[in-house]
MISE-297362 format. One record per residue: residue in three letters; x, y, z of N, C-alpha, C in turn; chain; residue number from 1. Coordinates in steps of 0.2 Angstrom, whole numbers, plus 5000, padded with zeros to 4 digits. Layout:
! residues N
R  resn  n_px  n_py  n_pz  ca_px  ca_py  ca_pz  c_px  c_py  c_pz  chain  resi
R   ALA     X     Y     Z      X      Y      Z     X     Y     Z      A   NUM
...
//
This chain:
! residues 354
R  resn  n_px  n_py  n_pz  ca_px  ca_py  ca_pz  c_px  c_py  c_pz  chain  resi
R   MET  5429  5276  5309   5431   5274   5303  5439  5276  5302      A     1
R   ILE  5443  5272  5299   5449   5273   5298  5450  5277  5291      A     2
R   ASN  5453  5283  5291   5454   5286   5284  5459  5283  5280      A     3
R   LYS  5458  5282  5274   5463   5279   5269  5463  5284  5263      A     4
R   ILE  5469  5284  5260   5470   5288   5254  5473  5283  5249      A     5
R   SER  5470  5285  5243   5473   5281   5237  5475  5286  5232      A     6
R   ILE  5481  5286  5230   5484   5291   5225  5486  5287  5219      A     7
R   PHE  5484  5290  5213   5486   5286   5207  5487  5292  5202      A     8
R   VAL  5490  5290  5196   5492   5295   5191  5488  5293  5185      A     9
R   LEU  5486  5299  5182   5482   5298   5176  5487  5298  5170      A    10
R   PHE  5486  5293  5165   5490   5293   5159  5497  5293  5160      A    11
R   PHE  5500  5290  5165   5507   5291   5167  5510  5284  5169      A    12
R   GLN  5516  5283  5166   5519   5276   5167  5522  5276  5174      A    13
R   LEU  5521  5271  5177   5524   5270   5184  5531  5271  5184      A    14
R   SER  5535  5269  5179   5542   5270   5178  5544  5277  5178      A    15
R   HIS  5539  5282  5178   5541   5289   5178  5538  5292  5184      A    16
R   CYS  5539  5288  5190   5537   5291   5196  5541  5298  5197      A    17
R   PRO  5537  5303  5199   5541   5310   5199  5546  5310  5204      A    18
R   PHE  5547  5305  5209   5552   5305   5214  5557  5299  5213      A    19
R   ALA  5557  5296  5207   5561   5290   5206  5568  5294  5204      A    20
R   CYS  5573  5292  5208   5580   5295   5207  5584  5291  5203      A    21
R   GLY  5587  5293  5198   5592   5290   5194  5590  5283  5191      A    22
R   GLN  5583  5283  5189   5581   5277   5186  5579  5278  5179      A    23
R   ASN  5580  5284  5176   5578   5286   5170  5583  5291  5167      A    24
R   ASN  5586  5289  5161   5592   5293   5158  5589  5297  5152      A    25
R   ALA  5583  5297  5151   5580   5300   5145  5581  5308  5146      A    26
R   PRO  5581  5311  5140   5581   5319   5141  5575  5322  5145      A    27
R   GLN  5577  5327  5148   5572   5330   5152  5567  5335  5148      A    28
R   THR  5563  5331  5144   5558   5335   5140  5551  5335  5144      A    29
R   ALA  5548  5340  5144   5541   5341   5148  5536  5336  5144      A    30
R   PRO  5533  5332  5149   5528   5327   5146  5522  5331  5143      A    31
R   PRO  5518  5328  5138   5512   5331   5136  5507  5333  5142      A    32
R   GLU  5503  5338  5141   5499   5340   5146  5495  5335  5150      A    33
R   PRO  5492  5330  5147   5488   5325   5151  5493  5321  5155      A    34
R   GLN  5499  5320  5153   5504   5317   5158  5507  5321  5163      A    35
R   ARG  5504  5327  5164   5506   5331   5169  5501  5333  5174      A    36
R   ILE  5495  5329  5173   5489   5330   5177  5489  5324  5182      A    37
R   PHE  5488  5324  5188   5488   5319   5193  5482  5319  5197      A    38
R   LYS  5480  5314  5200   5474   5314   5204  5476  5311  5211      A    39
R   VAL  5473  5314  5216   5473   5312   5223  5466  5311  5226      A    40
R   THR  5465  5305  5229   5458   5304   5232  5459  5303  5239      A    41
R   GLU  5455  5307  5243   5455   5306   5250  5448  5303  5252      A    42
R   ASP  5449  5298  5256   5443   5295   5259  5441  5299  5265      A    43
R   THR  5435  5301  5265   5433   5305   5271  5426  5303  5273      A    44
R   ALA  5424  5303  5280   5418   5301   5282  5413  5307  5281      A    45
R   LYS  5407  5305  5279   5402   5311   5278  5400  5315  5285      A    46
R   SER  5398  5321  5284   5396   5325   5289  5391  5322  5293      A    47
R   LYS  5392  5322  5300   5387   5319   5304  5380  5324  5305      A    48
R   THR  5381  5330  5303   5376   5335   5303  5372  5336  5297      A    49
R   ARG  5366  5336  5297   5362   5337   5290  5357  5343  5291      A    50
R   SER  5356  5346  5286   5351   5352   5286  5349  5353  5279      A    51
R   LYS  5343  5353  5277   5340   5353   5271  5342  5360  5267      A    52
R   GLU  5343  5365  5272   5345   5372   5269  5352  5372  5267      A    53
R   ILE  5356  5368  5269   5364   5368   5268  5365  5364  5261      A    54
R   ASP  5369  5367  5257   5371   5364   5251  5377  5359  5252      A    55
R   LEU  5375  5352  5253   5380   5347   5255  5384  5345  5250      A    56
R   LYS  5382  5345  5243   5386   5343   5238  5388  5335  5238      A    57
R   GLN  5391  5333  5243   5395   5327   5242  5390  5321  5242      A    58
R   THR  5391  5316  5237   5387   5310   5237  5391  5304  5238      A    59
R   SER  5397  5304  5240   5401   5298   5242  5406  5301  5247      A    60
R   GLU  5410  5296  5249   5415   5297   5254  5422  5299  5251      A    61
R   GLU  5422  5299  5245   5428   5301   5242  5428  5308  5239      A    62
R   MET  5434  5311  5240   5435   5318   5238  5441  5318  5234      A    63
R   SER  5440  5321  5228   5446   5320   5223  5449  5327  5222      A    64
R   PHE  5456  5327  5222   5460   5333   5220  5464  5331  5214      A    65
R   TYR  5465  5336  5210   5469   5336   5204  5474  5341  5204      A    66
R   ILE  5480  5339  5201   5486   5343   5201  5489  5343  5194      A    67
R   ARG  5490  5349  5192   5493   5350   5185  5500  5353  5186      A    68
R   MET  5505  5350  5183   5512   5352   5184  5513  5357  5178      A    69
R   PRO  5518  5362  5179   5519   5367   5173  5523  5363  5167      A    70
R   LYS  5524  5367  5162   5527   5364   5156  5535  5363  5158      A    71
R   SER  5537  5367  5162   5544   5366   5164  5546  5360  5169      A    72
R   TRP  5541  5357  5171   5541   5351   5175  5543  5345  5172      A    73
R   THR  5548  5341  5175   5549   5334   5172  5550  5330  5179      A    74
R   PRO  5549  5323  5178   5550   5319   5184  5557  5319  5186      A    75
R   GLU  5562  5320  5182   5569   5320   5183  5571  5327  5187      A    76
R   LYS  5568  5332  5185   5569   5339   5188  5566  5339  5195      A    77
R   ALA  5560  5336  5196   5557   5336   5202  5561  5331  5207      A    78
R   ALA  5563  5326  5205   5567   5321   5209  5574  5325  5211      A    79
R   GLU  5577  5329  5207   5583   5332   5208  5582  5338  5213      A    80
R   ARG  5576  5341  5212   5575   5347   5217  5573  5344  5224      A    81
R   LYS  5570  5338  5224   5569   5335   5231  5575  5333  5234      A    82
R   LYS  5580  5331  5231   5586   5329   5234  5590  5335  5237      A    83
R   LYS  5589  5341  5234   5592   5347   5236  5588  5350  5242      A    84
R   GLY  5582  5347  5243   5578   5350   5249  5574  5356  5246      A    85
R   GLN  5573  5356  5239   5569   5361   5236  5562  5358  5235      A    86
R   LYS  5557  5362  5233   5550   5360   5231  5550  5359  5223      A    87
R   SER  5545  5355  5221   5545   5353   5214  5544  5359  5209      A    88
R   VAL  5540  5364  5212   5539   5370   5208  5540  5376  5212      A    89
R   ARG  5539  5382  5208   5541   5388   5212  5535  5390  5217      A    90
R   ALA  5529  5388  5215   5523   5390   5220  5517  5386  5218      A    91
R   LEU  5512  5386  5222   5506   5383   5220  5500  5388  5219      A    92
R   LEU  5496  5387  5214   5490   5390   5213  5484  5386  5213      A    93
R   MET  5480  5387  5217   5474   5383   5218  5468  5386  5215      A    94
R   ILE  5464  5381  5211   5457   5383   5209  5452  5380  5213      A    95
R   PHE  5448  5383  5216   5442   5380   5220  5436  5380  5215      A    96
R   SER  5435  5374  5214   5429   5373   5209  5422  5373  5212      A    97
R   HIS  5417  5374  5208   5411   5373   5210  5408  5367  5208      A    98
R   HIS  5412  5362  5205   5410   5356   5203  5413  5350  5208      A    99
R   TRP  5409  5344  5208   5412   5339   5212  5414  5333  5207      A   100
R   ASN  5411  5333  5201   5412   5327   5197  5419  5327  5194      A   101
R   ASP  5422  5321  5194   5429   5320   5192  5430  5323  5185      A   102
R   GLU  5426  5321  5180   5427   5324   5173  5428  5331  5173      A   103
R   GLN  5423  5335  5177   5423   5342   5177  5429  5345  5180      A   104
R   LEU  5431  5341  5186   5437   5344   5189  5444  5343  5185      A   105
R   PHE  5444  5337  5181   5450   5336   5177  5450  5341  5171      A   106
R   ASN  5444  5343  5168   5443   5348   5163  5445  5355  5165      A   107
R   THR  5445  5356  5171   5447   5363   5174  5454  5364  5172      A   108
R   LEU  5458  5358  5172   5465   5359   5171  5468  5358  5164      A   109
R   THR  5463  5358  5159   5465   5358   5152  5464  5364  5149      A   110
R   LYS  5468  5365  5144   5467   5372   5140  5460  5374  5138      A   111
R   ALA  5456  5369  5137   5450   5370   5134  5445  5372  5140      A   112
R   GLY  5447  5372  5146   5443   5374   5151  5442  5381  5152      A   113
R   TRP  5438  5383  5157   5437   5390   5159  5443  5394  5161      A   114
R   PHE  5448  5391  5163   5453   5394   5167  5460  5394  5163      A   115
R   SER  5459  5395  5157   5465   5394   5152  5470  5400  5154      A   116
R   TYR  5467  5406  5156   5472   5411   5157  5476  5410  5164      A   117
R   LEU  5474  5406  5168   5477   5404   5174  5482  5399  5173      A   118
R   LEU  5480  5394  5168   5485   5389   5166  5491  5392  5162      A   119
R   LYS  5490  5396  5158   5495   5400   5154  5500  5403  5159      A   120
R   PHE  5497  5407  5164   5501   5411   5169  5505  5406  5173      A   121
R   ALA  5502  5400  5174   5506   5395   5178  5512  5392  5174      A   122
R   ASP  5511  5391  5168   5516   5388   5164  5522  5393  5163      A   123
R   GLU  5520  5399  5162   5525   5404   5162  5529  5406  5168      A   124
R   ASN  5527  5403  5174   5530   5405   5180  5532  5399  5184      A   125
R   ASP  5532  5393  5181   5534   5387   5185  5529  5386  5191      A   126
R   LEU  5523  5386  5190   5518   5385   5195  5514  5379  5194      A   127
R   ALA  5513  5375  5199   5508   5369   5199  5501  5372  5200      A   128
R   VAL  5496  5369  5197   5489   5371   5198  5485  5366  5201      A   129
R   GLY  5482  5367  5206   5478   5361   5209  5471  5363  5209      A   130
R   VAL  5467  5358  5209   5459   5360   5209  5456  5355  5214      A   131
R   SER  5452  5358  5218   5449   5354   5223  5441  5354  5222      A   132
R   PRO  5437  5349  5224   5430   5349   5223  5426  5353  5228      A   133
R   ASN  5420  5355  5226   5416   5359   5230  5413  5354  5235      A   134
R   PHE  5415  5354  5241   5412   5349   5246  5406  5352  5250      A   135
R   GLY  5403  5358  5248   5397   5360   5251  5398  5362  5258      A   136
R   GLY  5392  5361  5261   5392   5363   5268  5391  5370  5270      A   137
R   TYR  5388  5374  5266   5386   5381   5267  5380  5382  5264      A   138
R   ASN  5377  5388  5266   5370   5390   5263  5372  5395  5258      A   139
R   LYS  5370  5393  5252   5372   5397   5246  5368  5403  5245      A   140
R   GLY  5362  5404  5249   5358   5410   5247  5358  5415  5253      A   141
R   ILE  5361  5413  5259   5360   5417   5265  5367  5418  5268      A   142
R   SER  5369  5424  5269   5376   5426   5272  5376  5425  5279      A   143
R   GLY  5382  5425  5282   5382   5424   5289  5379  5430  5293      A   144
R   ASP  5379  5436  5291   5377   5441   5294  5369  5442  5294      A   145
R   GLU  5366  5437  5290   5359   5437   5289  5356  5431  5294      A   146
R   MET  5360  5428  5297   5358   5422   5301  5357  5424  5309      A   147
R   THR  5353  5421  5312   5353   5421   5320  5360  5418  5322      A   148
R   PRO  5362  5420  5328   5368   5417   5331  5368  5409  5331      A   149
R   THR  5362  5407  5333   5361   5399   5333  5362  5396  5326      A   150
R   GLU  5359  5400  5321   5359   5397   5314  5366  5398  5312      A   151
R   TYR  5370  5403  5313   5377   5404   5311  5381  5399  5314      A   152
R   LYS  5380  5397  5320   5384   5392   5324  5383  5385  5321      A   153
R   GLU  5377  5384  5319   5376   5377   5316  5379  5377  5309      A   154
R   SER  5378  5382  5305   5381   5382   5298  5388  5382  5298      A   155
R   SER  5392  5385  5303   5399   5385   5304  5401  5378  5306      A   156
R   LYS  5397  5375  5310   5399   5368   5312  5399  5363  5306      A   157
R   ILE  5394  5364  5302   5393   5359   5296  5399  5360  5292      A   158
R   PHE  5401  5366  5290   5406   5368   5285  5413  5365  5288      A   159
R   SER  5414  5367  5295   5420   5365   5298  5421  5357  5298      A   160
R   GLU  5416  5353  5299   5416   5346   5299  5419  5344  5292      A   161
R   ARG  5416  5346  5287   5418   5344   5280  5424  5347  5278      A   162
R   PHE  5426  5353  5280   5432   5356   5279  5438  5352  5281      A   163
R   LEU  5438  5348  5287   5443   5344   5289  5445  5339  5285      A   164
R   GLY  5440  5336  5281   5442   5330   5276  5445  5333  5270      A   165
R   TRP  5443  5339  5268   5446   5343   5263  5454  5344  5264      A   166
R   GLU  5455  5347  5270   5461   5349   5272  5466  5343  5273      A   167
R   ARG  5464  5337  5275   5468   5331   5274  5470  5329  5267      A   168
R   GLY  5465  5330  5263   5467   5329   5256  5472  5334  5253      A   169
R   LEU  5471  5340  5255   5476   5345   5252  5483  5343  5255      A   170
R   ARG  5483  5342  5261   5490   5341   5264  5493  5335  5261      A   171
R   ARG  5490  5330  5260   5492   5323   5257  5495  5325  5250      A   172
R   MET  5491  5329  5246   5493   5331   5239  5499  5335  5239      A   173
R   ILE  5500  5339  5244   5506   5344   5244  5512  5339  5246      A   174
R   ASN  5511  5335  5251   5517   5331   5253  5519  5326  5248      A   175
R   TYR  5514  5323  5245   5516   5318   5240  5520  5320  5234      A   176
R   TYR  5517  5326  5231   5520   5329   5226  5526  5335  5227      A   177
R   ASN  5527  5335  5234   5533   5340   5236  5531  5347  5234      A   178
R   LEU  5525  5349  5235   5523   5356   5233  5524  5361  5239      A   179
R   PRO  5524  5367  5238   5524   5372   5243  5518  5372  5247      A   180
R   SER  5518  5372  5254   5512   5372   5258  5510  5379  5261      A   181
R   LYS  5514  5384  5259   5512   5391   5261  5512  5395  5255      A   182
R   ASN  5510  5401  5256   5510   5406   5251  5506  5404  5245      A   183
R   ILE  5501  5400  5246   5497   5398   5240  5493  5403  5238      A   184
R   MET  5492  5404  5231   5488   5408   5228  5482  5405  5226      A   185
R   ALA  5476  5408  5226   5470   5404   5225  5464  5408  5222      A   186
R   TYR  5460  5404  5218   5455   5408   5214  5448  5403  5215      A   187
R   GLY  5443  5407  5216   5436   5403   5216  5431  5407  5213      A   188
R   ILE  5426  5404  5209   5421   5407   5206  5414  5403  5208      A   189
R   SER  5409  5407  5210   5403   5404   5212  5403  5400  5218      A   190
R   GLY  5401  5394  5217   5402   5389   5223  5409  5388  5225      A   191
R   GLY  5414  5389  5221   5421   5388   5222  5423  5394  5226      A   192
R   ALA  5420  5400  5225   5422   5406   5229  5419  5405  5236      A   193
R   GLN  5413  5402  5236   5409   5401   5243  5414  5397  5247      A   194
R   GLN  5417  5392  5244   5421   5387   5248  5428  5391  5250      A   195
R   LEU  5431  5394  5245   5438   5397   5246  5438  5402  5251      A   196
R   HIS  5433  5406  5251   5434   5412   5256  5432  5409  5263      A   197
R   ARG  5428  5404  5264   5427   5401   5270  5433  5397  5273      A   198
R   VAL  5437  5394  5268   5443   5390   5270  5448  5395  5272      A   199
R   ALA  5449  5401  5268   5454   5406   5270  5452  5409  5277      A   200
R   MET  5446  5410  5279   5444   5412   5285  5447  5408  5291      A   201
R   ARG  5447  5401  5289   5449   5396   5295  5456  5394  5294      A   202
R   ARG  5459  5395  5289   5466   5393   5288  5470  5398  5284      A   203
R   PRO  5470  5405  5286   5474   5410   5282  5481  5409  5281      A   204
R   GLU  5484  5404  5286   5491   5403   5285  5493  5399  5279      A   205
R   TYR  5488  5396  5275   5490   5393   5269  5491  5398  5263      A   206
R   PHE  5488  5404  5264   5487   5408   5258  5492  5415  5258      A   207
R   ALA  5494  5416  5252   5497   5423   5251  5492  5428  5249      A   208
R   GLY  5487  5426  5244   5482   5430   5242  5477  5426  5238      A   209
R   ILE  5470  5428  5238   5465   5424   5235  5461  5429  5231      A   210
R   HIS  5457  5427  5225   5452   5430   5222  5446  5426  5222      A   211
R   ILE  5440  5429  5224   5434   5426   5224  5429  5430  5220      A   212
R   HIS  5425  5427  5216   5421   5430   5211  5413  5427  5212      A   213
R   VAL  5409  5432  5212   5401   5431   5212  5399  5425  5217      A   214
R   ASN  5401  5427  5223   5399   5422   5229  5392  5420  5230      A   215
R   SER  5388  5425  5229   5381   5425   5231  5379  5426  5239      A   216
R   SER  5383  5422  5243   5383   5423   5250  5390  5423  5253      A   217
R   TYR  5390  5426  5259   5397   5427   5262  5397  5425  5269      A   218
R   ASP  5403  5423  5271   5404   5421   5278  5405  5428  5282      A   219
R   ILE  5405  5428  5289   5407   5434   5292  5415  5434  5293      A   220
R   PRO  5418  5440  5291   5425   5440   5291  5428  5439  5298      A   221
R   SER  5434  5435  5298   5437   5434   5304  5444  5438  5304      A   222
R   PRO  5445  5441  5310   5451   5445   5310  5458  5442  5308      A   223
R   GLN  5459  5436  5309   5465   5433   5307  5466  5432  5300      A   224
R   ALA  5461  5432  5296   5461   5432   5288  5463  5439  5285      A   225
R   SER  5464  5444  5289   5467   5450   5287  5474  5449  5284      A   226
R   LYS  5477  5444  5286   5484   5443   5284  5485  5440  5277      A   227
R   VAL  5479  5439  5273   5479   5437   5266  5477  5443  5262      A   228
R   LEU  5480  5444  5256   5478   5449   5251  5472  5446  5247      A   229
R   TRP  5467  5450  5247   5461   5448   5244  5459  5452  5238      A   230
R   LEU  5456  5449  5233   5452   5452   5227  5445  5449  5227      A   231
R   VAL  5440  5454  5229   5433   5452   5229  5430  5455  5223      A   232
R   THR  5427  5451  5219   5423   5454   5213  5416  5451  5212      A   233
R   THR  5412  5455  5210   5405   5453   5209  5402  5457  5204      A   234
R   GLY  5395  5456  5203   5392   5460   5198  5386  5464  5201      A   235
R   GLU  5384  5470  5199   5379   5474   5202  5372  5470  5201      A   236
R   CYS  5372  5466  5196   5365   5462   5195  5366  5455  5198      A   237
R   GLU  5371  5454  5202   5371   5447   5205  5367  5447  5211      A   238
R   TYR  5364  5441  5213   5360   5441   5219  5363  5443  5225      A   239
R   GLY  5369  5441  5226   5373   5443   5232  5376  5450  5232      A   240
R   TYR  5375  5454  5228   5378   5461   5227  5378  5465  5234      A   241
R   PRO  5372  5465  5237   5371   5469   5243  5375  5465  5249      A   242
R   ALA  5376  5459  5249   5380   5455   5254  5387  5456  5252      A   243
R   ALA  5389  5457  5246   5396   5458   5244  5398  5465  5247      A   244
R   CYS  5394  5470  5246   5396   5477   5249  5396  5477  5256      A   245
R   ARG  5392  5473  5260   5392   5472   5267  5399  5469  5269      A   246
R   PHE  5400  5464  5265   5406   5460   5267  5413  5464  5266      A   247
R   TYR  5413  5468  5261   5418   5473   5260  5419  5478  5266      A   248
R   GLU  5413  5480  5268   5413   5485   5273  5416  5482  5279      A   249
R   LYS  5414  5476  5281   5417   5472   5287  5424  5471  5286      A   250
R   MET  5426  5469  5280   5433   5468   5279  5438  5474  5280      A   251
R   VAL  5435  5480  5278   5439   5486   5279  5439  5488  5287      A   252
R   GLU  5434  5486  5290   5433   5487   5297  5439  5483  5301      A   253
R   TYR  5440  5477  5298   5445   5473   5301  5452  5474  5298      A   254
R   ARG  5453  5479  5295   5459   5481   5292  5462  5476  5287      A   255
R   TYR  5457  5473  5283   5459   5468   5278  5463  5472  5272      A   256
R   ARG  5467  5470  5269   5470   5473   5262  5466  5469  5257      A   257
R   VAL  5461  5473  5254   5457   5470   5249  5455  5475  5243      A   258
R   ILE  5455  5472  5237   5453   5476   5231  5446  5473  5230      A   259
R   PHE  5441  5478  5230   5434   5476   5229  5432  5479  5222      A   260
R   ARG  5428  5475  5218   5425   5478   5212  5419  5475  5210      A   261
R   ALA  5414  5479  5209   5407   5477   5207  5406  5479  5200      A   262
R   GLU  5405  5475  5195   5404   5476   5188  5397  5478  5186      A   263
R   PRO  5396  5484  5183   5390   5486   5181  5387  5481  5176      A   264
R   ASN  5380  5479  5176   5376   5475   5172  5379  5468  5172      A   265
R   LEU  5382  5466  5177   5385   5459   5177  5381  5455  5182      A   266
R   GLY  5378  5449  5181   5375   5445   5185  5379  5439  5188      A   267
R   HIS  5377  5433  5188   5381   5428   5191  5384  5424  5185      A   268
R   GLU  5390  5428  5183   5394   5425   5178  5400  5429  5178      A   269
R   ASN  5405  5426  5173   5411   5429   5173  5411  5434  5167      A   270
R   SER  5417  5438  5167   5417   5443   5161  5424  5444  5159      A   271
R   PRO  5426  5446  5153   5433   5448   5151  5436  5453  5156      A   272
R   GLU  5432  5458  5158   5435   5463   5163  5438  5460  5169      A   273
R   THR  5434  5455  5172   5436   5452   5178  5442  5447  5177      A   274
R   THR  5442  5444  5171   5448   5440   5170  5454  5444  5169      A   275
R   ARG  5454  5449  5166   5460   5454   5165  5462  5456  5172      A   276
R   LEU  5457  5458  5176   5459   5461   5183  5462  5455  5187      A   277
R   SER  5459  5449  5187   5462   5443   5190  5469  5442  5189      A   278
R   LEU  5470  5442  5182   5477   5440   5180  5482  5445  5182      A   279
R   GLU  5480  5451  5182   5485   5457   5185  5486  5456  5192      A   280
R   PHE  5481  5454  5196   5481   5453   5203  5486  5448  5205      A   281
R   PHE  5486  5442  5201   5490   5437   5202  5497  5438  5200      A   282
R   LYS  5498  5442  5195   5505   5444   5193  5508  5449  5199      A   283
R   TYR  5504  5453  5201   5507   5457   5207  5508  5453  5213      A   284
R   LEU  5504  5448  5214   5505   5444   5220  5511  5440  5220      A   285
R   LEU  5512  5437  5214   5518   5433   5213  5525  5436  5214      A   286
R   THR  5525  5442  5213   5531   5446   5215  5533  5445  5222      A   287
R   PHE  5529  5444  5226   5530   5443   5233  5530  5436  5236      A   288
R   VAL  5528  5431  5232   5528   5424   5234  5535  5421  5233      A   289
R   PRO  5538  5418  5238   5545   5415   5238  5545  5410  5232      A   290
R   ASP  5551  5410  5229   5552   5405   5224  5555  5399  5228      A   291
R   GLU  5551  5393  5229   5553   5388   5233  5558  5383  5229      A   292
R   THR  5560  5385  5223   5565   5381   5220  5572  5385  5220      A   293
R   ASP  5572  5391  5222   5578   5395   5222  5580  5397  5229      A   294
R   PRO  5585  5394  5231   5588   5395   5238  5590  5402  5239      A   295
R   ASN  5592  5406  5233   5595   5412   5233  5589  5418  5232      A   296
R   TRP  5583  5416  5232   5577   5421   5231  5577  5426  5237      A   297
R   LYS  5577  5432  5235   5576   5437   5240  5570  5441  5239      A   298
R   PRO  5566  5443  5245   5560   5446   5244  5561  5453  5242      A   299
R   PRO  5556  5457  5239   5557   5464   5237  5557  5468  5244      A   300
R   PRO  5560  5474  5243   5561   5478   5249  5554  5480  5253      A   301
R   VAL  5549  5479  5250   5542   5480   5253  5538  5474  5252      A   302
R   ASP  5533  5472  5256   5529   5467   5255  5522  5469  5251      A   303
R   GLN  5518  5464  5250   5512   5465   5246  5507  5470  5249      A   304
R   PHE  5508  5471  5255   5503   5475   5259  5505  5482  5259      A   305
R   TYR  5511  5484  5258   5514   5490   5258  5510  5495  5253      A   306
R   MET  5510  5492  5247   5506   5496   5241  5499  5497  5242      A   307
R   MET  5496  5492  5246   5489   5493   5248  5488  5498  5253      A   308
R   GLN  5493  5499  5258   5492   5504   5263  5494  5511  5260      A   309
R   HIS  5498  5511  5255   5501   5517   5252  5499  5517  5244      A   310
R   PRO  5493  5516  5242   5492   5515   5235  5493  5522  5231      A   311
R   ILE  5494  5521  5225   5495   5526   5220  5489  5528  5217      A   312
R   TYR  5484  5524  5217   5477   5525   5214  5472  5523  5219      A   313
R   VAL  5466  5526  5218   5460   5524   5222  5454  5523  5218      A   314
R   GLY  5451  5518  5219   5445   5517   5215  5438  5519  5218      A   315
R   ASP  5433  5521  5215   5427   5522   5217  5422  5516  5215      A   316
R   TYR  5421  5512  5220   5417   5506   5217  5410  5507  5216      A   317
R   LEU  5407  5513  5218   5400   5514   5216  5400  5517  5209      A   318
R   ASN  5405  5521  5207   5404   5525   5201  5409  5522  5196      A   319
R   HIS  5413  5517  5198   5418   5513   5193  5423  5517  5190      A   320
R   VAL  5426  5522  5193   5431   5526   5191  5437  5526  5196      A   321
R   VAL  5443  5528  5193   5449   5528   5197  5452  5535  5197      A   322
R   TYR  5455  5537  5203   5458   5543   5204  5465  5542  5206      A   323
R   PRO  5470  5546  5204   5476   5546   5208  5475  5548  5215      A   324
R   LEU  5479  5545  5220   5478   5546   5227  5477  5553  5229      A   325
R   GLU  5481  5558  5226   5480   5565   5228  5474  5568  5227      A   326
R   LYS  5470  5565  5222   5463   5568   5220  5457  5564  5223      A   327
R   ALA  5459  5558  5226   5454   5553   5228  5449  5556  5234      A   328
R   SER  5452  5560  5239   5448   5562   5244  5443  5568  5242      A   329
R   GLN  5445  5571  5236   5440   5576   5233  5435  5573  5229      A   330
R   ASN  5435  5567  5227   5430   5564   5222  5427  5558  5224      A   331
R   ILE  5429  5555  5230   5426   5548   5232  5424  5548  5239      A   332
R   GLU  5418  5546  5240   5416   5545   5247  5420  5540  5251      A   333
R   PRO  5422  5541  5257   5427   5537   5260  5425  5529  5260      A   334
R   GLU  5418  5528  5261   5416   5521   5261  5416  5518  5255      A   335
R   HIS  5417  5521  5249   5417   5518   5243  5424  5518  5240      A   336
R   MET  5429  5520  5244   5436   5519   5241  5439  5512  5241      A   337
R   VAL  5443  5511  5236   5446   5504   5235  5453  5506  5234      A   338
R   PRO  5458  5504  5238   5465   5505   5236  5467  5500  5230      A   339
R   LEU  5471  5504  5226   5474   5500   5220  5481  5501  5219      A   340
R   PRO  5485  5496  5220   5492   5496   5222  5497  5498  5216      A   341
R   THR  5494  5496  5210   5499   5498   5204  5495  5501  5198      A   342
R   ARG  5498  5504  5194   5494   5507   5188  5491  5501  5184      A   343
R   PRO  5495  5495  5182   5491   5490   5178  5485  5488  5182      A   344
R   ILE  5485  5487  5188   5479   5485   5192  5473  5490  5191      A   345
R   ALA  5475  5496  5192   5471   5502   5191  5468  5502  5184      A   346
R   GLU  5471  5501  5179   5469   5501   5172  5464  5495  5171      A   347
R   LYS  5465  5490  5174   5461   5484   5173  5454  5485  5178      A   348
R   TRP  5455  5489  5183   5449   5490   5188  5444  5494  5185      A   349
R   GLY  5446  5500  5182   5441   5505   5179  5445  5510  5175      A   350
R   THR  5441  5515  5174   5443   5521   5170  5447  5526  5174      A   351
R   ILE  5453  5527  5173   5457   5532   5176  5456  5539  5174      A   352
R   MET  5454  5543  5179   5452   5550   5178  5458  5554  5179      A   353
R   LYS  5459  5559  5175   5465   5564   5175  5463  5569  5180      A   354
//
């Protein structure tokens, strides 16, 4: 089958193509929100492999991506930046959805959606926000370390087949809208987190850092994904909590830089505490993400991993308290330690003990 792509714009006049140069002399006023949301559709063949245990999700051969430009974006500004060899926005923030339906994907990028805190953060920092569908291909109730080698190999094969179609769609969206293709920040919840962490295992070069929440099941960490900064959150009442703890232990073994938090009395749901920590995580991460619109941008004197290797606070994920580094070894068992790179992150993570 020949892969085809159709790209179209929602609620947007063709005369305002984001890359039309010199064709519009109107003032550079940010379009209303619906006119800053675009859709990319990737035609992709169905997976050749089938298994009743695998959540396949996909019901057609089309995979839809949506992209929301920040308030600072205008077609004229995007065209001017492209002429200068710059990207349309400072950076890209991806939301990995647990939905497949177009309407639900679109609603993810509106202020009325679940992710309003991320949209506000994006508008404040000149970030495009993309959302991709949950293409399935994983077992949502069994983690990789609970499978036999044969079962794990088959499961990985199914996901990888479907992942390649997703990757083509992502690349086309990035190329068409002149978006940054590296140092992507990403968030996933539930099935979206299932998908995101598996993608990051296979293509860590895309990401600067990711936040995954209430996965329920987890892949086996790959050594190469240690180059990504991770925030892994779950609830102690969530079905996958034991798997999350094992996942964290394996990540530490592979020298991942990861912040892990398990919230008391939380099941398979979000919480205000998780949202606040998520926002603080992305604020920290953005400090180290290159500004793709500023040729004079200079990185901080240390990278995002330095403060994880030399944290000023350490959390105890079993008892949900935080200690200054100098008191951590006296109060926290080594296997329960979580590095916390800044005070704002420590404050959102748990109670700081004096």
